[in-house]
Steps between C-alpha positions, in 0.01 A plus 500: 500500500772577752529274801596770751172687517504798733198672652352799326670828587240778472598844379468783751226759472767753394617270218146424383415870481829571323424221255155643429646846443783377274281265296243771451759749377695257280227260381162652591416179685463394862654166594507428124121536463423712191259787548254337256439243773422754775127516574295809578218334694270800451494467119235228482181378670494470877657162586546571870421230754423467867750275675393416854350846529794682341497659153748404228498677162543179299420133574839368388844457654779250552435190707722424798790360302820594322352829376422645841820434695731786398424871510566555129257218411222660701559843348495349151167332566353828626622690192332233285165552671502269804309644792471188719846365566522174690844503659728196500418257781708555813563220747727432795749289301686772312812313394347259252692266275292497181614284211616671180354550248165554671270632223400323178265698275590319177135418425252537789663564838689311769710612793662376819545835675255576777606774740713808545871474425588791725543537873187629672646850559604511133146414391367783714754739348414395143128554555551836670741614226244407235227685692714813526606492134138465386401798716778700333406377151143619557636854541797496260432749222705302248250213487176688571420539128514119472329380818271798560449730793263253668661157518222361719526312829726196528528224760793296628363166619719301738559130448626288789542127561514221580409388851387656826829429674689708244244775454466557875877543556630838607684545168197448278282700740756784478483485119119520497491778759766693307297477179198634687707786639817553294594831658839380627599337171395803297706730721800266473477507118412867461863631496565293184261714296712735293596615153200546270271401788652714777187715516309197630730439795269675743180361349232372735498133394197298615626271775232227484626295208280192541217386725368204301660159462468200271583187695701240313522149640692192394331215323389270782449776757238372750168689494525577872836665431350719225224600741744581781728709279208700360363573845847598623544749213158650573536525878872564550553735205153629414538395137235421243588157365481315168566124525660349191349161414668215317366354173508159668174605667328391179603139558745266329263344247351832387837674461648201320204494261539872422878502459562172321172437311320829441820698436723217376802535730539124508863504617416711808519272803279576799551317830193391691675542836540874436121523479429264790729698731352836406190686615185314390200671341243452783746628762589786268138610494487487880818710523362768270184528711691497831768749403257739335291503820810540717625794293158666510479456878833680532415783260728366229451371146572156356552361152639207306752477218486251214751348478845394594702314237440128440763256625603242237788260446809648338513300178683762293836497678580865430465593867664289771221407748281189493184709491414825327206739503281543192352837402374679188225385260405161651490646851255763374253229405548305825467808721197637318333159527568506875343847511186354346479223760550742788245740353237224484577375851503848659190673358508872555833499687754573226529844344476371141239459228330830583453410867613724786605213723716569804795287380736670254642267233852580387629306200841403365517223243604553140367855462590642156399783272256263328309384809525804726172654375308178566656448844434860601144458375445224756568741786837350592723763659785541509637302206867444569747390235825304503551255212403748228753755627777241464444486123681729251384856557499453876361796689418658164212252467300669777391817319371315188318260732313784671439681172344179372254514789428864421433414135257222592316734737488781243353263242227402749439859610601412858636795696600306811589146601158471664334580167738261322410220739129565442556491124689170524225346713213578259554218245535240775225611736360150548821309571706793631814665362740274691345179368480641147869593502602161636305335218714683243817382675388137475369524144746372233364759259597794727781387733796446268721766661488296824578158349827320436444546126466875551812524715749268330687758297853538636682833525687615190847349462802534272791261463764737634712502814437806717801729533588780742485757221248484220175304478166511319406798723147376567489686835337197667757481781405855602125449500467148645730564797278531809765706682586748222860380514572542125544822310608586147731756338514586127802345329765769437671509160833425664383168646564201278174320571176414325159629602356845548503457879734347756359340816645511849389357833500660844602178667403605851138520382514160328368201693584254221133411452569375147224693324737691270661170397159351415416783261843585357490390132871414507667209676622607843406675820499882472538535879837323472622595152420871480725747687433457870529830687539551874499808720549302824872416550423208730271335248756562226787346696299180554424457128679237290316554168588803284423815695567873502498726806379846402654796680357842438619855529378827345734460201381157388511132577788289620486127445674230699475164320570161649729262314216349296390841371827691453511466119165676465564809710565739213179402323301547819642849551390598149145425608506641852647834392273534197206735458256277692760336720442312821159516670649685796656843454868525596420728794274241663784323679810724524822300509838638592766408246786289633806575279665174607227279354614332179189287445269794428420635156341826391415638160677815390318796656301709258653829393 
């Protein structure tokens, strides 16, 4: 990885729309997602949910994490079938120094990233841009045959953290208020709508983007602090609130038994102090009762989310911090077990297991195509996903996941999630659906996909050093990137390189998370080795690794290389001026030619 990491530099709304238009015309894709992975939510059984009194056409979406920070990520998740999108957590500290790499999905899932990597106004802009693009996509005739005329209702769910002092500041309050009434931001962005989408410039965009929030708190956050923050969000902002709970609520001994004995992760090191300093189960029960009553008294709704990631010691050494956060298959078992304990201790309160309790239960822990039908059958909603989307296929894994739920429902003759939940409950009427599902997760005969033995296979690898041009062309760097920073171009005959495709990185969208390096079969880091393109001159000037600044005019692309990249400029121009070319059309950012520049290169103009 490079050691001069710069913050993410989001693309403007104009550039994102131009990219959509150009990719659609040249590749028939949007942000590199093939049309086979778009989902028409009206083509199967009714899988709509009620989220805090609001309808969403599907129960699935990205969790507050790397997939819900940038506008293009959010649009991709919506195209794949997400209808409940939990936005990346926003907090007062918006100039974080996060170690790199920060994601390790080699087998199960670990990370050390925990909050937004953008300034608060940038986060607002990203979420509003995504909202506006989705509204345009819903009406864009080009994609209507693929996503249908009725795309169903969708919800943007805020996520904020991590203490009352930060959440009650003017800056965070401004962010929340602006998401509840985004009129000013929409009007500021409206002039950027042009080109293929110019007819939408005067569209009446809904201005209330979000009025629900999932509260994220640090491990060790005092229970009185959780209570105070929740009440503040209800009274100051009029929000319906979901409180995310930590898996430590289950207790050190129980979690250790599940992770190290039942599932076999015997090298995973838990620290008792992380459990002792966290919210304890009896106080957690009191909080749920108190906050549900408080919300009801104020005409608002309350729910819980299971769960946050699990803090463990960093014994792998791939990421730099002393601790890391576990996710994926083992967290699914821990979090579902916690659900069972809460369900027993709060009879009739949780909206699961066929009960219409007042407390909504949102879930995010190792949701996959294989377990989504069972989890949805318990009444959990929404079911948000992170780790699975960081595997090869990326956002393209969403549509097959939802189609798998449809298939299970069709087989059972269930026409709605309510009917599916009733069907799932029938075989376990005595013990309940939640307890029956937990039993399968703890049974060695049925839980292999959650165990160490079932998750020990390493990503494919070949004994070959990664080069700038030519590779095995597996496409993994494109699909596992949570920011959609990679794109591919077919290899032209004139380029002396192996592989059917060549891969390039939009460096300003790369946060050096390390996920492409984990899954690249060859030896090397694609984010560093593959051609690194910039459209921001300031970012380019600060770069010491190989880099190309891309200038654009209506006749083609101009490339300014730095010293480390100069020898590769001709090859890059072959790609950029080819049939598919760059992901932005030349007219997106007009650039006036300077005849005195000698460090710029352009391919011969076409006849």
